[in-house]
C-alpha atoms as an extended CHARMM CRD file, in Angstrom:
* protein
*
       238  EXT
         1         1  UNK       CA             -5.9390000000      -33.1820000000       41.6660000000  PROA      1               0.0000000000
         2         2  UNK       CA             -4.8890000000      -34.4850000000       45.0320000000  PROA      2               0.0000000000
         3         3  UNK       CA             -1.4880000000      -36.0690000000       45.1900000000  PROA      3               0.0000000000
         4         4  UNK       CA             -2.7650000000      -38.2350000000       48.0450000000  PROA      4               0.0000000000
         5         5  UNK       CA             -5.1060000000      -39.9730000000       45.8430000000  PROA      5               0.0000000000
         6         6  UNK       CA             -3.1840000000      -40.2680000000       42.5400000000  PROA      6               0.0000000000
         7         7  UNK       CA              0.5000000000      -40.1820000000       42.8010000000  PROA      7               0.0000000000
         8         8  UNK       CA              2.4010000000      -39.0090000000       39.6490000000  PROA      8               0.0000000000
         9         9  UNK       CA              5.8050000000      -39.6160000000       38.4400000000  PROA      9               0.0000000000
        10        10  UNK       CA              7.7830000000      -39.1440000000       35.1130000000  PROA      10              0.0000000000
        11        11  UNK       CA             10.1330000000      -42.1460000000       35.4950000000  PROA      11              0.0000000000
        12        12  UNK       CA             11.3190000000      -42.4760000000       31.9880000000  PROA      12              0.0000000000
        13        13  UNK       CA             11.4870000000      -40.1420000000       28.9430000000  PROA      13              0.0000000000
        14        14  UNK       CA              7.9630000000      -39.4450000000       27.5550000000  PROA      14              0.0000000000
        15        15  UNK       CA              6.1820000000      -41.7310000000       30.3000000000  PROA      15              0.0000000000
        16        16  UNK       CA              3.9070000000      -40.5750000000       32.9840000000  PROA      16              0.0000000000
        17        17  UNK       CA              3.1730000000      -43.1660000000       35.7970000000  PROA      17              0.0000000000
        18        18  UNK       CA             -0.0960000000      -42.6220000000       37.5390000000  PROA      18              0.0000000000
        19        19  UNK       CA             -0.8240000000      -44.6260000000       40.7310000000  PROA      19              0.0000000000
        20        20  UNK       CA             -4.1760000000      -45.0260000000       42.4910000000  PROA      20              0.0000000000
        21        21  UNK       CA             -3.3740000000      -44.2460000000       46.0840000000  PROA      21              0.0000000000
        22        22  UNK       CA             -6.1830000000      -45.1190000000       48.4900000000  PROA      22              0.0000000000
        23        23  UNK       CA             -4.3080000000      -48.3540000000       49.7680000000  PROA      23              0.0000000000
        24        24  UNK       CA             -6.2830000000      -48.5470000000       52.9770000000  PROA      24              0.0000000000
        25        25  UNK       CA             -9.4860000000      -48.8440000000       50.9070000000  PROA      25              0.0000000000
        26        26  UNK       CA             -7.8130000000      -51.1750000000       48.3300000000  PROA      26              0.0000000000
        27        27  UNK       CA             -8.0530000000      -48.2880000000       45.9340000000  PROA      27              0.0000000000
        28        28  UNK       CA            -11.7600000000      -48.2850000000       45.7240000000  PROA      28              0.0000000000
        29        29  UNK       CA            -13.1420000000      -45.3700000000       43.7430000000  PROA      29              0.0000000000
        30        30  UNK       CA            -15.1780000000      -42.7910000000       45.7470000000  PROA      30              0.0000000000
        31        31  UNK       CA            -16.0600000000      -39.5280000000       44.0640000000  PROA      31              0.0000000000
        32        32  UNK       CA            -12.8410000000      -37.9310000000       45.0530000000  PROA      32              0.0000000000
        33        33  UNK       CA            -10.6240000000      -40.6670000000       43.4350000000  PROA      33              0.0000000000
        34        34  UNK       CA            -12.8190000000      -40.7140000000       40.3120000000  PROA      34              0.0000000000
        35        35  UNK       CA            -12.2190000000      -36.9540000000       39.8160000000  PROA      35              0.0000000000
        36        36  UNK       CA             -8.4810000000      -37.2290000000       40.7740000000  PROA      36              0.0000000000
        37        37  UNK       CA             -7.8470000000      -39.8990000000       38.2830000000  PROA      37              0.0000000000
        38        38  UNK       CA             -9.7480000000      -38.1000000000       35.6130000000  PROA      38              0.0000000000
        39        39  UNK       CA             -7.7010000000      -34.9410000000       36.4170000000  PROA      39              0.0000000000
        40        40  UNK       CA             -4.4190000000      -36.8500000000       36.2470000000  PROA      40              0.0000000000
        41        41  UNK       CA             -5.4180000000      -38.2940000000       32.8500000000  PROA      41              0.0000000000
        42        42  UNK       CA             -6.3890000000      -34.8610000000       31.6280000000  PROA      42              0.0000000000
        43        43  UNK       CA             -3.0840000000      -33.4130000000       32.7640000000  PROA      43              0.0000000000
        44        44  UNK       CA             -1.1550000000      -36.2490000000       31.0640000000  PROA      44              0.0000000000
        45        45  UNK       CA             -3.1060000000      -35.5950000000       27.8210000000  PROA      45              0.0000000000
        46        46  UNK       CA             -2.5240000000      -31.9870000000       27.8290000000  PROA      46              0.0000000000
        47        47  UNK       CA              1.3510000000      -32.2560000000       28.4440000000  PROA      47              0.0000000000
        48        48  UNK       CA              3.1680000000      -32.7270000000       25.1970000000  PROA      48              0.0000000000
        49        49  UNK       CA              6.1550000000      -34.0360000000       27.1540000000  PROA      49              0.0000000000
        50        50  UNK       CA              4.0800000000      -36.9960000000       27.8930000000  PROA      50              0.0000000000
        51        51  UNK       CA              3.6250000000      -39.5350000000       25.1650000000  PROA      51              0.0000000000
        52        52  UNK       CA              2.2830000000      -42.5790000000       27.2580000000  PROA      52              0.0000000000
        53        53  UNK       CA              0.6240000000      -43.0190000000       30.4630000000  PROA      53              0.0000000000
        54        54  UNK       CA              0.8590000000      -46.0970000000       32.8650000000  PROA      54              0.0000000000
        55        55  UNK       CA             -1.8520000000      -46.6410000000       35.4330000000  PROA      55              0.0000000000
        56        56  UNK       CA             -1.3690000000      -48.8840000000       38.5660000000  PROA      56              0.0000000000
        57        57  UNK       CA             -2.5290000000      -49.0970000000       42.0440000000  PROA      57              0.0000000000
        58        58  UNK       CA             -0.6510000000      -48.6000000000       45.3550000000  PROA      58              0.0000000000
        59        59  UNK       CA             -0.5740000000      -51.7010000000       47.8490000000  PROA      59              0.0000000000
        60        60  UNK       CA             -1.8510000000      -55.2160000000       47.1740000000  PROA      60              0.0000000000
        61        61  UNK       CA             -4.7810000000      -54.1930000000       44.9210000000  PROA      61              0.0000000000
        62        62  UNK       CA             -5.4080000000      -52.4340000000       41.6010000000  PROA      62              0.0000000000
        63        63  UNK       CA             -8.8310000000      -51.3030000000       42.5760000000  PROA      63              0.0000000000
        64        64  UNK       CA            -11.6850000000      -52.8920000000       44.7100000000  PROA      64              0.0000000000
        65        65  UNK       CA            -14.2230000000      -51.0370000000       42.4980000000  PROA      65              0.0000000000
        66        66  UNK       CA            -16.8570000000      -48.6220000000       43.6280000000  PROA      66              0.0000000000
        67        67  UNK       CA            -16.4540000000      -47.4190000000       47.2620000000  PROA      67              0.0000000000
        68        68  UNK       CA            -19.4700000000      -49.2410000000       48.9240000000  PROA      68              0.0000000000
        69        69  UNK       CA            -19.4950000000      -47.0690000000       51.8700000000  PROA      69              0.0000000000
        70        70  UNK       CA            -19.9360000000      -44.0470000000       49.6820000000  PROA      70              0.0000000000
        71        71  UNK       CA            -22.5430000000      -45.8060000000       47.5460000000  PROA      71              0.0000000000
        72        72  UNK       CA            -24.5510000000      -46.6240000000       50.8350000000  PROA      72              0.0000000000
        73        73  UNK       CA            -24.4190000000      -42.9420000000       51.7300000000  PROA      73              0.0000000000
        74        74  UNK       CA            -25.7310000000      -41.9400000000       48.2960000000  PROA      74              0.0000000000
        75        75  UNK       CA            -28.4320000000      -44.5060000000       48.6800000000  PROA      75              0.0000000000
        76        76  UNK       CA            -29.4430000000      -43.0050000000       51.9510000000  PROA      76              0.0000000000
        77        77  UNK       CA            -29.8250000000      -39.6120000000       50.3740000000  PROA      77              0.0000000000
        78        78  UNK       CA            -26.5550000000      -37.8530000000       51.0300000000  PROA      78              0.0000000000
        79        79  UNK       CA            -25.9860000000      -35.2710000000       48.2880000000  PROA      79              0.0000000000
        80        80  UNK       CA            -22.7420000000      -36.7810000000       46.8610000000  PROA      80              0.0000000000
        81        81  UNK       CA            -22.2950000000      -36.3550000000       43.0960000000  PROA      81              0.0000000000
        82        82  UNK       CA            -20.6770000000      -39.3020000000       41.4150000000  PROA      82              0.0000000000
        83        83  UNK       CA            -17.3600000000      -38.9620000000       39.7410000000  PROA      83              0.0000000000
        84        84  UNK       CA            -17.9200000000      -42.0760000000       37.7180000000  PROA      84              0.0000000000
        85        85  UNK       CA            -18.9130000000      -40.2990000000       34.4390000000  PROA      85              0.0000000000
        86        86  UNK       CA            -16.0620000000      -37.8130000000       34.9190000000  PROA      86              0.0000000000
        87        87  UNK       CA            -13.5190000000      -40.6630000000       34.8500000000  PROA      87              0.0000000000
        88        88  UNK       CA            -15.2140000000      -42.4640000000       31.9010000000  PROA      88              0.0000000000
        89        89  UNK       CA            -15.1460000000      -39.2110000000       29.9930000000  PROA      89              0.0000000000
        90        90  UNK       CA            -11.3590000000      -38.7680000000       30.6890000000  PROA      90              0.0000000000
        91        91  UNK       CA            -10.7110000000      -42.3680000000       29.6790000000  PROA      91              0.0000000000
        92        92  UNK       CA            -12.5770000000      -41.9650000000       26.4260000000  PROA      92              0.0000000000
        93        93  UNK       CA            -10.8590000000      -38.6490000000       25.7010000000  PROA      93              0.0000000000
        94        94  UNK       CA             -7.3810000000      -39.8820000000       26.4280000000  PROA      94              0.0000000000
        95        95  UNK       CA             -5.6830000000      -39.6530000000       23.0290000000  PROA      95              0.0000000000
        96        96  UNK       CA             -2.4110000000      -41.1120000000       23.8820000000  PROA      96              0.0000000000
        97        97  UNK       CA             -1.3790000000      -44.7520000000       24.5260000000  PROA      97              0.0000000000
        98        98  UNK       CA             -2.5890000000      -45.9200000000       27.9720000000  PROA      98              0.0000000000
        99        99  UNK       CA             -0.9970000000      -48.9360000000       29.6700000000  PROA      99              0.0000000000
       100       100  UNK       CA             -2.4740000000      -50.5380000000       32.7030000000  PROA      100             0.0000000000
       101       101  UNK       CA             -0.2090000000      -52.4090000000       35.1480000000  PROA      101             0.0000000000
       102       102  UNK       CA             -2.7310000000      -54.5210000000       37.2830000000  PROA      102             0.0000000000
       103       103  UNK       CA             -0.9780000000      -55.2470000000       40.4210000000  PROA      103             0.0000000000
       104       104  UNK       CA             -3.6880000000      -57.2720000000       42.2950000000  PROA      104             0.0000000000
       105       105  UNK       CA             -7.4460000000      -57.6880000000       42.3980000000  PROA      105             0.0000000000
       106       106  UNK       CA             -9.3840000000      -55.5610000000       39.9550000000  PROA      106             0.0000000000
       107       107  UNK       CA            -13.1230000000      -55.5660000000       40.7110000000  PROA      107             0.0000000000
       108       108  UNK       CA            -16.0300000000      -53.6630000000       39.1620000000  PROA      108             0.0000000000
       109       109  UNK       CA            -14.8120000000      -50.4550000000       37.6150000000  PROA      109             0.0000000000
       110       110  UNK       CA            -11.1270000000      -51.6520000000       38.2550000000  PROA      110             0.0000000000
       111       111  UNK       CA            -11.9570000000      -54.3380000000       35.6690000000  PROA      111             0.0000000000
       112       112  UNK       CA            -14.4000000000      -52.5180000000       33.4030000000  PROA      112             0.0000000000
       113       113  UNK       CA            -12.0070000000      -49.6190000000       32.7850000000  PROA      113             0.0000000000
       114       114  UNK       CA             -9.4740000000      -51.9390000000       31.3330000000  PROA      114             0.0000000000
       115       115  UNK       CA            -10.9220000000      -52.3100000000       27.7690000000  PROA      115             0.0000000000
       116       116  UNK       CA            -10.4740000000      -48.5230000000       27.6980000000  PROA      116             0.0000000000
       117       117  UNK       CA             -6.7220000000      -48.9950000000       28.0600000000  PROA      117             0.0000000000
       118       118  UNK       CA             -4.6300000000      -49.9450000000       25.1600000000  PROA      118             0.0000000000
       119       119  UNK       CA             -2.2330000000      -52.3750000000       26.7120000000  PROA      119             0.0000000000
       120       120  UNK       CA             -2.7530000000      -54.2300000000       29.9670000000  PROA      120             0.0000000000
       121       121  UNK       CA             -0.1490000000      -56.2510000000       31.8740000000  PROA      121             0.0000000000
       122       122  UNK       CA             -1.2440000000      -58.4280000000       34.8180000000  PROA      122             0.0000000000
       123       123  UNK       CA              0.7560000000      -59.3750000000       37.7820000000  PROA      123             0.0000000000
       124       124  UNK       CA              0.6930000000      -63.0310000000       38.7640000000  PROA      124             0.0000000000
       125       125  UNK       CA             -1.4200000000      -62.1210000000       41.7350000000  PROA      125             0.0000000000
       126       126  UNK       CA             -3.9530000000      -60.1570000000       39.7990000000  PROA      126             0.0000000000
       127       127  UNK       CA             -7.6040000000      -61.3710000000       39.7990000000  PROA      127             0.0000000000
       128       128  UNK       CA            -10.5880000000      -59.8630000000       37.9160000000  PROA      128             0.0000000000
       129       129  UNK       CA            -14.2670000000      -59.8210000000       38.8890000000  PROA      129             0.0000000000
       130       130  UNK       CA            -17.5220000000      -57.9780000000       37.9660000000  PROA      130             0.0000000000
       131       131  UNK       CA            -20.0990000000      -58.5070000000       40.8020000000  PROA      131             0.0000000000
       132       132  UNK       CA            -22.8860000000      -56.6070000000       39.0590000000  PROA      132             0.0000000000
       133       133  UNK       CA            -25.5530000000      -59.3910000000       38.7310000000  PROA      133             0.0000000000
       134       134  UNK       CA            -25.1720000000      -60.3940000000       42.4520000000  PROA      134             0.0000000000
       135       135  UNK       CA            -25.5390000000      -56.6880000000       43.3870000000  PROA      135             0.0000000000
       136       136  UNK       CA            -28.7080000000      -56.3850000000       41.3460000000  PROA      136             0.0000000000
       137       137  UNK       CA            -27.3740000000      -53.7060000000       38.8140000000  PROA      137             0.0000000000
       138       138  UNK       CA            -26.5780000000      -53.8280000000       35.0450000000  PROA      138             0.0000000000
       139       139  UNK       CA            -23.0410000000      -53.5090000000       33.6560000000  PROA      139             0.0000000000
       140       140  UNK       CA            -21.0240000000      -50.3190000000       33.4110000000  PROA      140             0.0000000000
       141       141  UNK       CA            -18.5100000000      -48.4210000000       31.4300000000  PROA      141             0.0000000000
       142       142  UNK       CA            -19.6810000000      -49.7240000000       28.0310000000  PROA      142             0.0000000000
       143       143  UNK       CA            -18.7880000000      -53.3350000000       29.2650000000  PROA      143             0.0000000000
       144       144  UNK       CA            -21.9300000000      -54.7230000000       27.8710000000  PROA      144             0.0000000000
       145       145  UNK       CA            -20.3980000000      -53.8910000000       24.4470000000  PROA      145             0.0000000000
       146       146  UNK       CA            -16.5700000000      -54.0810000000       25.2440000000  PROA      146             0.0000000000
       147       147  UNK       CA            -16.5450000000      -57.3930000000       27.1990000000  PROA      147             0.0000000000
       148       148  UNK       CA            -18.2900000000      -59.4520000000       24.3530000000  PROA      148             0.0000000000
       149       149  UNK       CA            -16.1270000000      -57.6210000000       21.7390000000  PROA      149             0.0000000000
       150       150  UNK       CA            -13.0050000000      -58.4790000000       23.7440000000  PROA      150             0.0000000000
       151       151  UNK       CA            -13.7270000000      -61.9280000000       25.0960000000  PROA      151             0.0000000000
       152       152  UNK       CA            -16.3470000000      -63.4040000000       22.7920000000  PROA      152             0.0000000000
       153       153  UNK       CA            -20.0260000000      -63.6410000000       23.6960000000  PROA      153             0.0000000000
       154       154  UNK       CA            -20.1810000000      -66.6890000000       25.9200000000  PROA      154             0.0000000000
       155       155  UNK       CA            -17.2340000000      -65.8970000000       27.9720000000  PROA      155             0.0000000000
       156       156  UNK       CA            -18.5010000000      -62.2610000000       28.5510000000  PROA      156             0.0000000000
       157       157  UNK       CA            -21.9270000000      -63.7290000000       29.3440000000  PROA      157             0.0000000000
       158       158  UNK       CA            -20.3610000000      -65.9310000000       32.0840000000  PROA      158             0.0000000000
       159       159  UNK       CA            -18.3040000000      -63.1440000000       33.4850000000  PROA      159             0.0000000000
       160       160  UNK       CA            -21.4000000000      -60.7770000000       33.5420000000  PROA      160             0.0000000000
       161       161  UNK       CA            -24.0640000000      -63.3270000000       34.7290000000  PROA      161             0.0000000000
       162       162  UNK       CA            -22.0920000000      -65.4100000000       37.2640000000  PROA      162             0.0000000000
       163       163  UNK       CA            -19.3150000000      -63.0110000000       38.4920000000  PROA      163             0.0000000000
       164       164  UNK       CA            -16.4000000000      -65.4880000000       38.5000000000  PROA      164             0.0000000000
       165       165  UNK       CA            -12.8330000000      -64.6330000000       39.6900000000  PROA      165             0.0000000000
       166       166  UNK       CA            -10.5400000000      -64.6600000000       36.5850000000  PROA      166             0.0000000000
       167       167  UNK       CA             -6.8950000000      -65.3500000000       37.1570000000  PROA      167             0.0000000000
       168       168  UNK       CA             -4.2690000000      -63.3550000000       35.4900000000  PROA      168             0.0000000000
       169       169  UNK       CA             -3.7580000000      -66.3180000000       32.9440000000  PROA      169             0.0000000000
       170       170  UNK       CA             -7.5200000000      -66.4350000000       32.1690000000  PROA      170             0.0000000000
       171       171  UNK       CA             -7.4220000000      -62.6770000000       31.6660000000  PROA      171             0.0000000000
       172       172  UNK       CA             -4.7630000000      -63.1050000000       29.1550000000  PROA      172             0.0000000000
       173       173  UNK       CA             -6.5610000000      -66.0770000000       27.3140000000  PROA      173             0.0000000000
       174       174  UNK       CA             -9.7730000000      -64.0050000000       26.9770000000  PROA      174             0.0000000000
       175       175  UNK       CA             -8.1230000000      -60.8850000000       25.6420000000  PROA      175             0.0000000000
       176       176  UNK       CA             -8.3830000000      -58.7160000000       28.7590000000  PROA      176             0.0000000000
       177       177  UNK       CA             -4.6440000000      -58.6560000000       29.2570000000  PROA      177             0.0000000000
       178       178  UNK       CA             -1.5820000000      -58.9620000000       27.0770000000  PROA      178             0.0000000000
       179       179  UNK       CA              0.7190000000      -60.9460000000       29.2600000000  PROA      179             0.0000000000
       180       180  UNK       CA              1.2950000000      -62.0520000000       32.9370000000  PROA      180             0.0000000000
       181       181  UNK       CA              4.2990000000      -60.5750000000       34.8000000000  PROA      181             0.0000000000
       182       182  UNK       CA              5.8280000000      -61.6910000000       38.0800000000  PROA      182             0.0000000000
       183       183  UNK       CA              4.5210000000      -59.4010000000       40.7870000000  PROA      183             0.0000000000
       184       184  UNK       CA              7.8020000000      -57.8970000000       41.6560000000  PROA      184             0.0000000000
       185       185  UNK       CA              8.6510000000      -57.0310000000       37.8930000000  PROA      185             0.0000000000
       186       186  UNK       CA              5.2210000000      -55.6710000000       36.9610000000  PROA      186             0.0000000000
       187       187  UNK       CA              5.7380000000      -51.7970000000       37.1570000000  PROA      187             0.0000000000
       188       188  UNK       CA              9.2460000000      -52.0710000000       35.5950000000  PROA      188             0.0000000000
       189       189  UNK       CA              7.8900000000      -54.2880000000       32.8810000000  PROA      189             0.0000000000
       190       190  UNK       CA              4.9760000000      -51.8020000000       32.1180000000  PROA      190             0.0000000000
       191       191  UNK       CA              7.3070000000      -48.8070000000       32.2220000000  PROA      191             0.0000000000
       192       192  UNK       CA              9.6740000000      -50.6220000000       29.8980000000  PROA      192             0.0000000000
       193       193  UNK       CA              6.8140000000      -51.3320000000       27.3970000000  PROA      193             0.0000000000
       194       194  UNK       CA              5.6840000000      -47.7270000000       27.7360000000  PROA      194             0.0000000000
       195       195  UNK       CA              9.1550000000      -46.4700000000       26.9970000000  PROA      195             0.0000000000
       196       196  UNK       CA              9.2900000000      -48.5230000000       23.7380000000  PROA      196             0.0000000000
       197       197  UNK       CA              5.9230000000      -47.0680000000       22.6710000000  PROA      197             0.0000000000
       198       198  UNK       CA              7.1320000000      -43.6120000000       23.5300000000  PROA      198             0.0000000000
       199       199  UNK       CA             10.0540000000      -43.9580000000       21.0590000000  PROA      199             0.0000000000
       200       200  UNK       CA              7.5430000000      -43.1250000000       18.2360000000  PROA      200             0.0000000000
       201       201  UNK       CA              6.6770000000      -39.4200000000       17.4460000000  PROA      201             0.0000000000
       202       202  UNK       CA              3.6580000000      -38.1590000000       19.5520000000  PROA      202             0.0000000000
       203       203  UNK       CA              1.6420000000      -37.2000000000       16.3450000000  PROA      203             0.0000000000
       204       204  UNK       CA              1.9550000000      -40.7910000000       15.0480000000  PROA      204             0.0000000000
       205       205  UNK       CA              0.8560000000      -42.2220000000       18.3980000000  PROA      205             0.0000000000
       206       206  UNK       CA             -2.1980000000      -39.8560000000       18.6290000000  PROA      206             0.0000000000
       207       207  UNK       CA             -3.1910000000      -40.6980000000       15.0970000000  PROA      207             0.0000000000
       208       208  UNK       CA             -3.0310000000      -44.3970000000       15.6970000000  PROA      208             0.0000000000
       209       209  UNK       CA             -4.9910000000      -44.0530000000       18.8850000000  PROA      209             0.0000000000
       210       210  UNK       CA             -7.6920000000      -41.6940000000       17.4520000000  PROA      210             0.0000000000
       211       211  UNK       CA             -8.3530000000      -43.9030000000       14.3140000000  PROA      211             0.0000000000
       212       212  UNK       CA             -8.5340000000      -47.0420000000       16.4590000000  PROA      212             0.0000000000
       213       213  UNK       CA            -11.0250000000      -45.3010000000       18.8740000000  PROA      213             0.0000000000
       214       214  UNK       CA            -13.0560000000      -43.9620000000       16.0190000000  PROA      214             0.0000000000
       215       215  UNK       CA            -13.9700000000      -47.3690000000       14.8430000000  PROA      215             0.0000000000
       216       216  UNK       CA            -15.7760000000      -48.1250000000       18.1080000000  PROA      216             0.0000000000
       217       217  UNK       CA            -16.7200000000      -44.6900000000       19.4750000000  PROA      217             0.0000000000
       218       218  UNK       CA            -20.3880000000      -44.7990000000       18.4980000000  PROA      218             0.0000000000
       219       219  UNK       CA            -20.7840000000      -48.2100000000       19.7800000000  PROA      219             0.0000000000
       220       220  UNK       CA            -19.2420000000      -47.3520000000       23.1330000000  PROA      220             0.0000000000
       221       221  UNK       CA            -21.3720000000      -44.2230000000       23.5090000000  PROA      221             0.0000000000
       222       222  UNK       CA            -24.5250000000      -46.0940000000       22.6750000000  PROA      222             0.0000000000
       223       223  UNK       CA            -23.6060000000      -48.9120000000       25.1760000000  PROA      223             0.0000000000
       224       224  UNK       CA            -23.0950000000      -46.3310000000       27.9120000000  PROA      224             0.0000000000
       225       225  UNK       CA            -26.5650000000      -44.8640000000       27.1700000000  PROA      225             0.0000000000
       226       226  UNK       CA            -28.2100000000      -48.2140000000       27.3890000000  PROA      226             0.0000000000
       227       227  UNK       CA            -26.4190000000      -49.0050000000       30.5210000000  PROA      227             0.0000000000
       228       228  UNK       CA            -27.4160000000      -45.7760000000       32.2080000000  PROA      228             0.0000000000
       229       229  UNK       CA            -31.0710000000      -46.2970000000       31.2210000000  PROA      229             0.0000000000
       230       230  UNK       CA            -30.9940000000      -49.8800000000       32.5040000000  PROA      230             0.0000000000
       231       231  UNK       CA            -29.4400000000      -48.6880000000       35.8120000000  PROA      231             0.0000000000
       232       232  UNK       CA            -32.2020000000      -46.1070000000       36.3550000000  PROA      232             0.0000000000
       233       233  UNK       CA            -34.9000000000      -48.7800000000       35.4010000000  PROA      233             0.0000000000
       234       234  UNK       CA            -33.4020000000      -51.4370000000       37.6990000000  PROA      234             0.0000000000
       235       235  UNK       CA            -33.2180000000      -48.9810000000       40.5630000000  PROA      235             0.0000000000
       236       236  UNK       CA            -36.5750000000      -47.4630000000       39.9630000000  PROA      236             0.0000000000
       237       237  UNK       CA            -35.2180000000      -44.1180000000       38.8760000000  PROA      237             0.0000000000
       238       238  UNK       CA            -36.4630000000      -43.8890000000       35.5040000000  PROA      238             0.0000000000
């Protein structure tokens, strides 16, 4: 893992803080950041001193989504192996509580990864958007299942078909986030929440997380397969 891409800190007992660190690119995910984030999650999962992980972004954005420059190079035939599935596997395998502190715009994968987190706090400046329809691609990260399950069918349909910007308050109203926090207090509030969760024994936290995930694991896996097939069909790769 590159410390230049994901900064790690253990600021409170049992809590690992992971910070996406491509601020010049608004923390857009290229292959390297996908893999660095996955590695940071895997390391936190394997470390028994860590009970809870908190994920946030450096600078004014949580994540601008897929790095479009890299996507263009891939489309032009450059042999870059996507790190997207590596991150999704790490998120789905993470068997400890995961808190997201959304410190600014969360676009594309910056948005669709949030239903894979257990608790989401949104800064007042946070904004959420999925531009898939206007880009001519299907949804990703099992959002075709998780968005309707989280938001309700009609709100999810509006979000996926028309790509509106959701405010932090709207994200709370539709179940994407737990509450809105003033910008300057976001990380401290997320760490305090994580510390309260970390007061419980790790075996209990893992048991709660695993039983919660088991209830939707098959549906999430099936949604990802459908999305991957749809992506290949839309782009003429199937």
